[in-house]
C-alpha positions, 0 to 999 in steps of 0.5 A: 500500500502506498504511503502519503509520503509519496506526495512530498515530491509531486509538483503541482503542475499539469501531468499524468499520474500512474499507480503501479502494483508490486510488479510495477504494472499500471493499475490506474492512470489519470490526468490532472491540471495540478498533479499534487492536488489530484493525487492527494485526493486519493489519500483522503479518508472521506473520498475512500469511503465514498468511492470503493475504487479509490480505496482499492487503488491505494491499497493495491498500489506499491509505486506511484509514477508521474509525467509532467507536461505543459498543459491539460491538452497534452495531459489528456492525450498522454493519459489516453495513449498510456491507457490504450497501451497498458489497459489498467484494471481500474480504468473504465474500459470500453468493451467491444461486443465483438472484434471489429476489424479495420482496413490498413493501408501500409506506408511504403512505396507501393502500399498494400491494403489488408484486413487487420483486427487491431491498430497495433503494430502496423506502420499504416493508415487505418480505416474503420472499425467496420461492422464485421469481417465480411463487410471488410472483405467485400470492400477490399474486393471492390477496391481490387476491381476498381483500383487494382491496389495490391493485397498480398505481402510479397517481397517487392525487392525481387520479381516473382511470378504473378498471381491470378489477381494480375491475370484477372486485371485486379492488381497492378502487380508491382511484384511482377512488372515495373509499375509507375509509382506515381500512377500507383499512388494516385490509385491509393489516394482514390482508395483513401478517399473512398474509405473516408466515405466518398462512396458516390465517386466509386459508384459513378465510376462503376456505373459509367464503366458498366455502360461503356462495356455494354456499348462495345457489346462486352456484356460479360464485363458489364454484368461483372460490374453490375454485380459489383454495383449491387455489392457496393449498394449492399455494403453501404446503405444511403441514410436518406435526406436527413443528413446533408450531402458530404456530411460525416456524422457519428450517432450514439445511444447508450442504454445505461441500465445494462449498459450497452452503447450503439454507434452508427457511423455515417460518411457522406450520407452513407452508413459505414458501420454499426458498432455495439459496446458495453461500458461501465460508465457514462457518455463521457467515458464512451467519448473518451475511450472511443475517440481519444484512447482508441484514436478512431477517426473523428467525424464533423459532427456527433449526435447523441441521444438524450445529450445534456451538453452541460454534463460533457467534460470540458476537456473532452469538448476542448479536444473535439473542438481543437480536432475539427468537430463542428458540432456536438448535438442532441440527436432528438433535436436533429432528426426524428428518423435517425432517432427512431433508427438508433432506438430500434438498433439499441432495443435489438442489442438489449434484447440480444443481451436479455433474451435469457430463456433462449440464451439458456437453451443455447448454453445447453447446446453450445457448452454440451451441458446435460440440462438447461442451466436454470440454476447456476452458481459461480465461485471466485477467490479474493485476497490481498497478496495472500492475506484476508483470503475470501470466497464469493458464491453467487447464484443465477436463476433463469439467467438472472442474479438471485441475490438472496442466495449469495454467500460469502466464505472466510478462508482464514487458514490460507496465509499465502496465495493459493487459488487452487486450494482455496477453490477446493476448500469452498467446494467441499464446504458448500456442496457437503451441505447444499445441493449442486446447481445445474451449472457450476461456474468458476472464475478462472482458467483450466487449473481452477476448473480442474481443482473444482472437479477434484474437490467434487470427486472428494465429496462423492460427485462426478461430472455426471452430477454437475457441469463445470466451466470457467473463463480464462480472463486473458482472452475470454476463453471458455474452459472445461475440465480435463482434456476438453478443448477450450471454446472461443465464442464471438464477444457478442455471443449471448452465452459468453455475455451471460458467463462474463456477467457471472464472472464480473458479479462473482468478482465484485461480490468477493472484492467487497467482502474482502474489503469489509473483512480487512476493515473489521479486522483492523478495528481491534488488534494487539497494537491497541494494547501498546501506548502511543498507538492510535488508529492512524498509526495502527492503520499505517502499520497494518497496511504496510506490513500486512499483518500483526505477525509481520509487524512482530518480525520487523525491526524497530528501524523498519517500524520507524520508517512507517510511523516516523517516531523512534520512541514508539517504534522501540516500544512496539518492538519491545512489546512483541519481544 
């Protein structure tokens, strides 16, 4: 746990602060107009009481780093870059309900165009995100037909035999012939214009070419271009007359109850993408994450359902204005038709997430369960570096939390981290006295799931009696006992979303109990019998050393570093000796 002494050297200038854990991994990153004032607020007891996250950050952090910048704008950009790179656990993160693809155009003499799943690690211009992979492949196919930009990653330093795309007239093939660089890059500029939303120009080009081929009686080629035109119209739906020609607009709606966010991207009057996200936050968190942290392309205008402009953070407004956004508007005041469209899309996404009866039936089939999991129980373990180990057990019935059946378990016998043994202990305690659920969910990977199964066997149950699954946090992979292969589902799949909801609920319930237990144990200890030890010194000592036992083993010099009083430090050491 961090000591207030870290505040001593922090300047009161604009910058970014970084809380790090014992492994020096960032757990929270923030920005501040005045660094010292902002970081000091984390050590304020009243702030910790009001906001559990603040308390958890300070308790888990072992190091504090900071970077001074010249102004608030620089702090906002730096904070966003660091969050994007490190994805700290306590920062609110925007979660895609599926993996949205991008189109990348590489930065080289003869750029290539390709589908990518992330904007990381590429020296390229990025376009998107797009709704799905099939849409991206369709767009790239159109680009090949019209502009002949290469899509392969062949080495251009040596000539090779051409592929079939060259013979079909769909690639310049700089890997095979000498291509005029200016002509090639002229085509690339047209591709970029198209990807920035100029659908009309490419549509007109295809129409004109189709007519020309029909005139010269090349009906086969004309038919190919007709089919290409159909594909283009299928990929890019014109939005109608409510948005002026050539206007780029993003439309956003958030259902705060679940919470689900829908974003419709309109470029030059055409719908380019419809994206869906989940987010633990409000509209400010969405705007910050999507546009600033992820660095997605900014439109001319952003229209938001039920926007209260006064509630948008000033630094976000300033970022938008300085980066060319002309208007941040309430969608209800702009377009009744578009409001109806995005409401329908939002309702559909909420329905997907909450169609619980169908989701439970799907879970039985996809997870190969023995029965529909009308009753599910989930288990998670929580501790602070091995201390105050607790377990949470949450219950879902018919796909919904049944909080009256939630239970907590103290695992005082564990003094060091041991999730596997902790899970075994909870399983035995629980299911020697209570009936098994239809599905037992474990917050963890293969090792934790196998530990649960071993514990069930010790008390007389087998996998014929109950199904057991878990989720590996690193990639939201569903894991099963034994040699059964892991299962990857799309992030928007309702079965995976249900399991993720359970995982988050078990984690929340375990963390809350862990915190209450630490607070309760803090109330009374052997330290209370030592003259000169009040609540503040007792709290500082326990937070620093972790336990009374560790304090008893420490030298008086080590104790003195915490309480900064040599006389009292020696008294503490004498008391335990």
